[in-house]
C-alpha positions in Angstrom: -16.7 11.4 -8.9 -19.8 9.7 -7.3 -19.8 6.4 -9.5 -16.1 5.6 -11.3 -15.9 2.3 -13.1 -15.9 0.9 -16.3 -18.4 2.7 -18.7 -19.6 2.5 -22.4 -19.9 6.2 -23.7 -19.6 7.2 -27.7 -16.5 8.5 -28.8 -16.6 12.2 -28.8 -18.0 12.8 -25.6 -16.8 15.3 -23.6 -15.1 14.8 -19.9 -17.7 17.0 -18.0 -20.4 15.0 -20.1 -19.1 11.8 -18.8 -18.5 12.9 -15.1 -22.2 14.1 -14.9 -24.1 12.0 -17.1 -22.3 8.4 -16.7 -20.6 8.8 -13.5 -23.2 10.8 -11.1 -21.1 14.1 -11.4 -18.7 14.7 -8.7 -19.1 14.1 -5.0 -20.7 16.9 -2.6 -18.0 19.0 -1.6 -15.3 18.5 -4.4 -15.1 20.3 -7.8 -13.4 19.3 -11.2 -9.6 20.2 -11.3 -7.9 18.3 -13.9 -8.0 15.3 -16.2 -5.6 12.9 -17.4 -7.4 11.7 -20.6 -4.8 9.0 -21.9 -4.1 7.2 -18.2 -0.9 6.8 -17.1 0.9 7.9 -20.6 -0.8 11.0 -21.8 -0.7 14.7 -20.7 -2.8 16.5 -18.0 -5.4 19.0 -18.8 -6.9 21.6 -16.9 -10.8 21.6 -15.6 -11.3 24.5 -18.4 -10.8 22.1 -20.8 -13.4 19.7 -19.8 -15.7 20.4 -22.9 -13.1 18.9 -25.5 -14.5 16.0 -27.1 -12.3 13.2 -26.5 -11.0 12.0 -29.9 -7.5 11.7 -31.3 -7.6 14.6 -33.4 -8.6 17.1 -30.8 -6.4 16.2 -28.2 -3.2 15.8 -29.9 -2.8 19.6 -30.3 -2.3 19.2 -26.6 0.0 16.7 -26.1 -2.5 14.2 -25.1 -4.2 10.9 -26.8 -7.0 8.4 -25.9 -4.8 5.6 -25.5 -6.7 2.6 -23.5 -9.4 4.9 -22.7 -8.3 5.2 -19.3 -9.2 8.7 -17.6 -8.2 9.8 -14.3 -10.3 12.2 -13.0 -8.1 14.9 -10.3 -10.6 16.9 -7.6 -10.1 20.1 -6.3 -8.1 18.3 -3.5 -5.7 16.5 -5.6 -2.6 18.4 -6.9 -1.5 18.0 -10.7 2.2 17.8 -8.9 1.3 14.6 -7.2 -0.4 13.0 -10.0 3.0 13.4 -12.5 5.1 12.4 -9.6 3.3 9.3 -8.9 3.5 8.4 -12.7 7.1 9.0 -12.8 7.4 6.4 -10.0 5.3 4.0 -11.7 7.5 4.2 -14.7 10.8 4.2 -12.9 9.5 0.6 -11.3 7.9 -0.8 -14.5 10.0 0.2 -17.2 12.1 -2.5 -18.9 15.2 -1.0 -17.9 16.8 -1.4 -21.1 18.0 2.0 -22.2 19.9 4.5 -20.0 17.7 7.6 -21.0 14.8 6.0 -19.5 16.3 3.8 -16.6 18.4 6.6 -14.9 16.6 9.7 -16.2 13.0 8.7 -15.1 14.3 8.1 -11.6 16.3 11.2 -11.3 13.3 13.2 -12.9 10.9 11.8 -10.2 13.7 12.6 -7.3 13.7 16.1 -8.7 9.8 16.5 -8.6 9.7 15.4 -5.0 11.2 18.9 -3.9 9.5 21.7 -2.9 10.6 24.2 -6.2 11.2 22.1 -9.1 14.8 22.7 -10.8 13.0 23.4 -14.4 16.2 23.4 -16.4 17.4 20.2 -15.2 14.0 18.5 -15.7 13.7 19.9 -19.2 16.9 18.5 -20.2 16.0 15.2 -18.4 12.8 15.1 -20.4 14.4 16.1 -23.7 16.9 13.3 -23.7 14.3 10.7 -22.5 12.0 12.1 -25.8 14.8 11.9 -27.9 17.1 9.0 -26.8 14.7 6.5 -25.5 14.3 3.2 -27.1 10.5 3.1 -27.1 7.4 5.6 -26.6 7.2 5.2 -22.9 9.5 7.5 -22.0 8.4 10.0 -24.7 4.9 9.9 -23.0 6.7 10.7 -19.5 7.9 13.7 -21.2 4.2 15.2 -21.9 3.6 14.4 -18.1 6.1 16.7 -17.0 5.7 19.5 -19.4 2.0 19.4 -19.3 2.2 19.9 -15.4 4.8 22.3 -15.3 3.1 24.5 -18.2 -0.5 24.1 -17.2 -0.7 24.2 -13.5 2.5 26.5 -12.7 1.0 27.7 -9.7 -0.4 24.6 -7.9 2.5 22.2 -8.6 6.1 23.3 -8.6 5.3 26.9 -6.8 3.9 25.7 -3.6 3.5 28.0 -0.6 6.7 27.7 1.3 8.0 28.6 4.8 11.2 30.7 4.7 13.4 30.0 8.0 16.7 29.5 9.0 18.9 26.2 9.5 22.2 26.6 11.1 22.6 29.9 9.6 21.4 28.9 5.8 18.2 30.3 4.3 16.1 27.0 4.1 12.3 26.7 2.6 10.0 24.1 4.3 6.5 23.0 3.0 3.8 24.3 5.2 3.3 21.6 8.2 6.9 20.5 7.7 8.6 19.7 10.7 12.2 21.0 11.4 13.5 17.6 11.3 12.0 16.9 7.9 13.0 20.0 6.5 16.5 19.2 7.9 16.6 15.7 6.3 16.0 17.1 2.9 18.7 19.7 3.0 21.1 17.1 4.1 21.6 18.6 7.6 21.8 15.7 10.3 19.9 15.5 13.2 20.0 12.3 15.5 16.5 10.6 16.3 15.4 7.3 17.8 11.7 7.5 18.9 11.0 9.0 15.6 10.4 6.8 12.4 8.8 7.9 9.1 5.0 6.8 8.8 4.1 6.9 12.9 3.1 9.9 14.8 5.9 11.8 16.1 6.0 11.3 19.9 9.2 13.5 20.8 10.2 11.3 24.2 13.9 10.3 23.3 15.1 14.0 23.1 17.9 12.9 21.1 16.6 15.3 18.5 16.6 18.7 20.2 17.6 21.8 18.3 18.4 25.4 19.5 15.5 27.7 18.5 16.3 31.6 18.9 14.8 33.3 21.4 13.4 30.1 23.3 14.6 29.1 26.5 14.9 25.5 26.5 15.7 23.0 23.5 12.9 22.0 20.9 12.5 18.6 19.6 12.9 18.9 16.0 10.7 15.9 15.2 7.6 17.5 16.6 8.1 21.2 15.9 6.4 22.4 13.1 8.8 24.9 11.2 7.5 28.8 11.2 8.2 31.6 8.9 11.2 33.6 10.2 12.3 30.6 12.7 15.9 30.3 13.6 17.1 27.1 14.1 20.5 26.0 15.2 20.6 21.9 14.9 24.5 21.7 15.4 25.4 24.4 17.8 27.2 23.8 20.8 24.2 23.6 23.1 22.1 21.5 21.0 24.9 18.9 20.2 26.2 18.5 23.6 22.3 17.7 24.6 22.0 15.6 21.5 25.0 13.7 22.6 24.4 13.3 26.2 20.6 11.7 25.7 22.6 9.1 23.5 25.2 8.2 26.0 22.7 8.2 28.7 20.9 5.5 26.7 24.2 3.7 25.8 25.2 3.6 29.2 21.9 1.1 30.0 22.5 -1.2 27.4 23.6 -4.9 27.7 26.9 -6.1 27.6 26.0 -8.3 24.6 23.4 -6.7 22.3 20.3 -8.2 20.0 20.6 -6.1 16.7 24.1 -5.8 15.3 24.8 -3.5 12.9 27.0 -5.9 10.9 25.4 -5.6 7.4 28.0 -3.9 4.7 28.2 -0.4 5.0 26.9 0.0 8.6 28.7 1.8 11.0 28.9 -0.9 14.0 27.6 -1.4 17.2 25.0 -4.3 18.4 22.2 -2.0 19.7 20.8 -1.0 16.3 20.0 2.5 15.7 21.3 3.4 19.1 24.9 2.0 18.3 24.7 3.7 14.7 23.7 7.1 15.9 26.6 6.8 18.6 29.2 6.2 16.1 27.7 8.9 13.8 27.9 11.8 16.9 31.2 10.1 18.2 29.7 8.9 21.6 30.8 6.7 23.9 29.1 5.6 27.4 31.9 6.8 30.0 32.5 4.1 33.1 30.9 6.2 35.7 27.7 6.1 33.9 27.8 2.5 32.8 28.6 1.5 36.5 25.2 2.6 37.4 23.5 0.8 35.1 19.9 -0.1 35.5 18.8 -3.7 37.1 18.6 -5.6 33.5 15.3 -7.6 33.4 14.9 -11.1 32.5 14.4 -12.3 28.9 10.8 -13.1 28.0 11.0 -15.9 25.2 7.4 -17.4 25.9 6.1 -16.3 22.3 6.7 -18.8 19.6 8.0 -16.3 16.7 9.4 -13.6 18.7 11.8 -12.6 21.6 11.1 -9.8 24.1 14.6 -8.5 26.0 13.4 -5.2 27.8 17.1 -4.8 28.8 17.9 -3.2 25.4 14.7 -1.4 25.6 14.9 2.5 25.8 11.0 3.4 26.1 10.6 5.0 22.8 7.4 4.0 22.5 7.7 3.1 18.8 6.6 0.1 19.7 3.4 1.1 21.3 2.3 3.3 18.6 2.9 0.8 16.3 0.6 -1.7 18.3 -1.9 0.6 19.3 -1.9 3.6 16.1 -0.8 1.4 13.4 -2.2 -2.0 13.7 -4.5 -0.8 16.5 -4.3 -3.9 18.4 -4.0 -2.4 22.2 -1.8 -4.9 23.5 1.4 -3.2 24.1 1.4 -0.1 26.9 3.4 1.9 29.0 3.4 0.9 32.4 4.5 2.5 36.3 6.4 5.7 36.7 9.9 7.0 36.9 12.9 5.0 36.6 10.8 1.7 36.8 8.5 2.6 33.7 8.5 0.0 31.1 6.8 -1.8 28.1 3.9 -4.3 29.1 2.0 -6.7 27.2 -2.0 -6.3 28.2 -1.5 -6.5 32.6 1.9 -7.0 32.3 1.8 -10.6 31.3 4.2 -12.6 29.5 4.1 -11.9 25.6 3.2 -15.7 24.8 0.0 -15.3 27.3 -1.1 -12.0 26.0 -3.3 -11.1 23.4 -0.7 -10.6 21.1 -2.0 -11.3 17.4 1.8 -11.9 16.1 1.6 -9.0 13.4 4.8 -8.2 14.4 4.7 -4.4 13.6 6.6 -3.7 17.2 9.6 -5.8 15.7 9.8 -4.1 12.5 9.7 -0.6 14.4 12.1 -1.6 17.5 15.3 0.6 17.2 17.5 -1.6 19.4 16.6 -5.0 19.3 14.4 -5.2 22.8 11.7 -7.0 20.2 13.2 -8.9 18.0 12.0 -12.6 15.3 13.7 -15.2 16.7 14.9 -16.2 13.7 17.6 -13.2 13.4 18.6 -12.2 17.1 21.9 -10.8 16.8 23.8 -10.6 13.4 21.9 -8.9 10.9 23.9 -9.7 8.1 22.3 -11.8 5.4 23.4 -12.9 2.1 20.5 -11.3 0.0 17.3 -9.2 0.1 14.6 -10.3 -2.0 11.6 -7.9 -2.6 8.6 -9.7 -3.4 4.6 -9.7 -2.8 3.2 -12.0 0.2 1.5 -15.3 -1.1 -1.0 -15.2 1.5 -4.2 -13.5 1.1 -5.3 -11.1 -1.7 -4.6 -7.7 -0.2 -1.0 -7.5 -2.1 1.5 -6.6 0.4 4.6 -6.0 -0.5 7.8 -7.6 1.5 11.4 -8.3 1.3 12.6 -11.9 2.2 15.6 -11.8 4.0 18.2 -14.9 2.8 20.9 -16.6 4.8 22.4 -19.7 3.5 19.7 -20.4 0.9 17.1 -20.1 3.7 14.4 -17.1 4.6 15.5 -16.0 8.2 13.2 -13.1 8.6 10.7 -11.0 6.6 10.2 -7.1 6.5 7.1 -5.2 5.0 7.7 -3.0 2.1 6.2 0.3 1.4 3.2 -0.3 -1.1 0.1 1.0 -1.7 -1.9 -1.9 -0.2 0.1 -2.2 3.2 2.6 0.9 3.4 5.1 -1.4 5.3 2.5 -3.0 7.5 2.2 -7.0 7.5 0.3 -9.9 9.7 1.3 -12.7 11.3 1.0 -14.8 8.1 3.1 -12.4 6.0 5.7 -11.8 8.7 6.5 -15.4 9.9 4.4 -18.0 7.8 7.5 -18.5 5.9 8.8 -21.6 7.3 6.7 -23.8 4.6 9.2 -22.7 2.4 12.0 -25.2 4.1 9.7 -27.7 5.5 10.7 -31.1 5.1 7.5 -32.2 3.3 7.6 -29.8 0.6 7.8 -31.0 -2.8 11.2 -29.7 -4.6 11.6 -32.0 -7.2 9.3 -33.8 -9.8 8.0 -37.2 -8.6 6.2 -40.0 -10.4 4.4 -43.3 -8.6 6.1 -46.0 -8.5 5.0 -49.3 -10.4 2.5 -51.3 -8.7 1.8 -49.0 -6.2 -1.8 -48.2 -6.6 -4.1 -45.4 -5.3 -5.5 -46.0 -2.1 -6.8 -43.2 -0.2 -7.7 -45.3 2.8 -3.8 -46.1 3.5 -2.8 -43.6 6.1 1.1 -43.1 5.0 3.7 -40.9 6.5 4.4 -37.9 4.2 8.1 -38.0 5.1 8.2 -41.3 3.3 7.4 -40.6 0.1 10.1 -42.7 -1.4 7.8 -45.7 -0.5 5.2 -44.7 -3.1 7.4 -42.4 -5.8 10.5 -42.2 -7.2 12.8 -38.9 -8.3 12.2 -37.8 -11.7 13.9 -35.3 -14.1 11.5 -32.0 -15.3 11.8 -33.5 -18.8 10.5 -36.8 -17.8 7.9 -35.8 -15.6 6.6 -33.4 -18.4 6.9 -35.9 -21.1 5.0 -38.6 -18.6 2.3 -36.2 -17.7 1.7 -34.7 -21.3 1.7 -38.2 -22.8 -0.9 -39.4 -20.5 -3.1 -36.6 -21.0 -2.8 -36.6 -24.5 -3.8 -40.5 -24.3 -7.0 -39.4 -22.7 -7.8 -36.8 -25.1 -7.0 -39.2 -28.3 -9.0 -42.0 -26.5 -12.2 -40.5 -24.8 -12.1 -37.0 -26.7 -11.2 -33.5 -25.6 -14.1 -33.2 -23.1 -13.0 -36.0 -21.1 -10.2 -33.1 -20.0 -11.1 -30.3 -17.7 -8.8 -27.5 -15.9 -8.9 -26.2 -12.4 -7.0 -23.2 -11.8 -5.7 -21.9 -8.3 -6.3 -18.1 -7.2 -2.6 -18.5 -5.9 -1.5 -18.2 -9.5 -0.5 -14.5 -11.0 -2.6 -13.1 -14.1 -0.1 -14.3 -16.2 -0.1 -17.6 -15.3 -4.0 -18.1 -15.1 -4.1 -16.9 -18.8 -1.2 -19.5 -19.8 -3.3 -22.2 -17.8 -6.6 -21.6 -19.7 -4.6 -21.3 -22.8 -2.9 -24.8 -22.4 -6.8 -26.1 -21.6 -8.4 -24.4 -24.4 -5.4 -25.0 -27.0 -3.5 -27.6 -25.9 -6.6 -30.0 -24.6 -8.9 -28.6 -27.4 -11.8 -28.1 -24.2 -13.4 -25.3 -22.8 -13.9 -27.3 -19.6 -11.8 -24.7 -17.6 -12.6 -23.2 -14.3 -11.5 -21.4 -11.0 -11.9 -21.4 -7.6 -13.0 -17.8 -7.6 -16.0 -18.8 -10.1 -17.9 -20.3 -6.6 -16.8 -17.4 -4.1 -16.7 -14.4 -6.0 -19.2 -15.0 -8.9 -22.0 -13.1 -7.3 -19.6 -10.4 -6.4 -18.5 -9.5 -9.8 -21.8 -9.4 -10.9 -22.8 -6.6 -8.4 -19.5 -5.0 -9.0 -20.3 -5.1 -12.8 -23.8 -3.7 -12.3 -23.1 -1.4 -9.9 -19.4 0.4 -10.5 -19.1 -1.2 -14.3 -15.7 -3.5 -13.2 -16.0 -6.8 -11.7 -12.5 -6.0 -10.3 -12.1 -4.0 -7.0 -11.9 -0.3 -7.8 -9.6 1.1 -4.9 -6.8 -0.4 -2.8 -8.0 -0.8 0.9 -6.3 2.0 2.4 -8.9 4.5 0.8 -11.6 3.6 3.5 -9.9 6.3 5.2 -11.6 8.3 3.1 -15.3 7.5 3.8 -17.7 8.2 6.4 -19.4 4.8 6.6 -18.2 1.5 6.1 -20.3 -1.6 5.9 -18.6 -5.0 6.7 -21.1 -8.1 5.7 -20.3 -11.6 4.9 -16.6 -10.8 5.9 -14.3 -11.3 9.1 -11.5 -8.9 7.6 -9.5 -9.0 11.2 -8.9 -12.5 10.4 -9.0 -13.1 6.5 -7.2 -9.9 5.5 -5.6 -8.7 8.7 -3.8 -5.7 7.0 -6.8 -4.4 5.3 -8.5 -4.3 8.9 -6.1 -2.3 10.1 -6.9 0.2 7.6 -10.5 0.1 8.8 -9.6 0.6 12.5 -7.6 3.6 11.6 -10.6 5.1 10.1 -12.6 3.8 13.1 -10.3 6.1 15.1 -10.2 8.8 13.1 -14.1 9.1 13.2 -15.4 6.8 10.3 -18.4 5.0 11.2 -18.4 1.2 10.8 -21.4 -0.8 10.6 -20.9 -4.8 11.3 -23.5 -6.8 9.8 -22.7 -10.5 10.6 -24.0 -13.5 12.6 -21.4 -13.5 14.8 -19.8 -10.4 16.4 -16.3 -10.5 15.1 -13.1 -8.5 16.1 -14.2 -5.9 13.9 -17.2 -5.4 16.0 -15.0 -4.0 18.9 -14.4 -1.0 16.4 -18.1 -0.9 15.2 -20.8 1.9 15.5 -23.1 -0.4 15.3 -23.6 -4.2 15.2 -26.6 -6.1 13.5 -26.3 -9.4 14.5 -29.2 -11.2 12.2 -29.6 -14.9 12.1 -27.5 -16.9 9.9 -29.0 -17.2 6.5 -31.3 -14.2 6.6 -28.4 -11.6 5.2 -30.8 -11.4 1.9 -33.8 -10.2 3.6 -31.2 -7.7 5.5 -30.2 -6.4 2.3 -33.4 -6.3 0.7 -35.0 -4.4 3.9 -32.7 -1.8 3.4 -32.7 -1.6 -0.2 -36.6 -0.7 0.1 -36.0 1.5 3.0 -33.5 3.4 0.7 -35.9 3.5 -2.1 -39.2 4.2 0.0 -38.0 6.9 1.8 -36.0 8.7 -1.2 -32.5 8.5 0.2 -30.0 10.1 -0.4 -31.1 13.5 -0.9 -28.1 15.0 -2.5 -28.3 17.2 -5.4 -26.3 14.8 -7.4 -29.0 12.5 -6.7 -31.7 14.2 -7.4 -29.9 14.9 -10.9 -29.5 11.0 -11.2 -33.3 10.5 -10.3 -34.1 13.4 -13.1 -31.9 11.7 -15.2 -33.7 8.4 -14.7 -36.9 9.9 -14.8 -36.0 11.2 -18.6 -35.0 7.8 -19.5 -38.3 6.1 -18.2 -40.2 8.8 -20.6 -38.0 8.0 -23.4 -37.9 4.0 -23.4 -40.3 2.6 -20.6 -37.8 0.9 -19.0 -35.5 2.8 -16.5 -34.7 1.2 -13.2 -34.9 3.6 -10.1 -31.5 3.1 -9.3 -30.0 4.1 -12.7 -27.1 6.7 -12.7 -26.7 7.0 -16.6 -29.3 7.4 -19.7 -30.0 4.1 -21.1 -29.1 2.7 -24.4 -32.5 4.0 -26.1 -31.6 7.4 -24.9 -28.1 7.3 -25.7 -29.2 6.7 -29.3 -31.9 9.0 -29.3 -29.1 11.7 -28.4 -26.2 10.7 -29.7 -26.6 13.4 -32.4 -26.0 16.1 -29.9 -22.5 14.3 -28.8 -21.2 14.2 -32.5 -21.7 17.8 -32.7 -18.0 19.0 -32.1 -17.6 21.3 -29.4 -15.8 25.0 -29.7 -12.1 24.2 -29.3 -9.9 26.6 -27.2 -6.8 27.6 -29.4 -3.8 24.6 -28.4 -1.2 25.9 -26.6 
């Protein structure tokens, strides 16, 4: 839609009216395909039912309900199958996990729906037990979503166009555009791979994944080769197996005696060279002495970087680090230099890593399969006591992380797949964890010693806190603080107290904090740092899209045609968000940077408007004036919006030129029309 957001509309309005009159219609080139009238918990209805009144009685026969009135609209480029699958994944992560049908059934149903063809009988059994035997109604609504998707969208969801081919003599079906390796993984055929990793562009340079294709002279890399109809692939033929094993042996023969990424975690196959050792163990490969005697010259260790260490003697030139740096993070630091046996990974112009322009995002460390690039805190043994999934505590992008804990200390951080980061991290998220163990960090409550006054002019050593404070128990500290606050309230009145919240807290913590101030202190003097820096944008978002919160995850900039960056330095303040902008720019999206400084994102910008400081309001007003004066945009949906604006002006004489929906007077005037029930199709 052109203008999604929070809208105020009368009950009984149809989805089509809501989209056309409140949301500016569908975007150009998109058509309405389906909608979810009850948010995440309701069913899915096709576009043919878009004229149904959105009320409880009308939606009930279709297995839907209004719920919290959160409506999800799907365009003709979306798939109902994906919407149902994403909902199941959400429920699998967010349900309470108390009852077996919900906890186990939801996860299994999501895995079944990931297959190209659905096992309808098993899905129906799972849905039925979730509906009949779950504790709460959450799982019952999941059944509605699956059944609606299967029954209403049979051709566009489970029955996808598939490609038939043979893999090791057995018939296999692949999705259009799927590679041989991806299809093999899905059906359980094991093919080694080193240069390939999920989420990156396949390169096909290691050649450990080669397979034999009938009618072709040479072996083909399965990570790059797309499946075609009638293809006959042999992944485990003697010829393919011999080449796979020989590639692994050649690489293993050049490895140093002592590796940097040991496979010593529980359940791993052993070896000291990461994924290379793991695949060699699975394929029963060992480097013969004749090849080990011809081992290449071993480059010296580069430990010039404060957080990472480079050991190119363990490098297999898979270029995963190059793609991570140049294509994922778009930092353009790591490259591939020289030719033949002398070719190697370099930083900038073959500089030491610490002297290069590396921004320490660590994407290369996470991508490296053999330990040639490692965090200094986790070289060698990879065994940890536990791994803790969490969210990065720094900026507001919301990157998911996994903390690796050993001896009750964080030793490393990996990016975890999530909607905001898709496993990417920046220097803060990946290496900024030492504060958790800093000696100055407060771990226990402290109470000021009697007789030690507060003197801001006295320079004190933070490590000698004992000179000023004494340790206390939590009960003692809470009683002490509550008593002092109570005394102030009783002596000087509730308005003498105020509370200032922190942007580092969660929504739940913010709610409890304001409740403490309002109910506990009896004061409405509660504030938050976001009010100062975000108040203007909240007002603008409320006016423009109907919600003061961000409407989309930042990776959605990939769908934009133009990105305007003003008043922001994303590469510094939100580096992971900036990577999505840089990815979009590489794909053809135009970035316009408006800033008194030419920041790093300017290197990827289509145009840079370097205005004088304090003239940003004049610049934006000039842009608004030009848009209105020249009648931009001229798309049909914009003409509809201007026509709606004209009708509103005629009705109430107070329409704005930028109005995208009828004003309150026009809505009241036309409310009678909305209350007339539309013809209802027969319930299924």
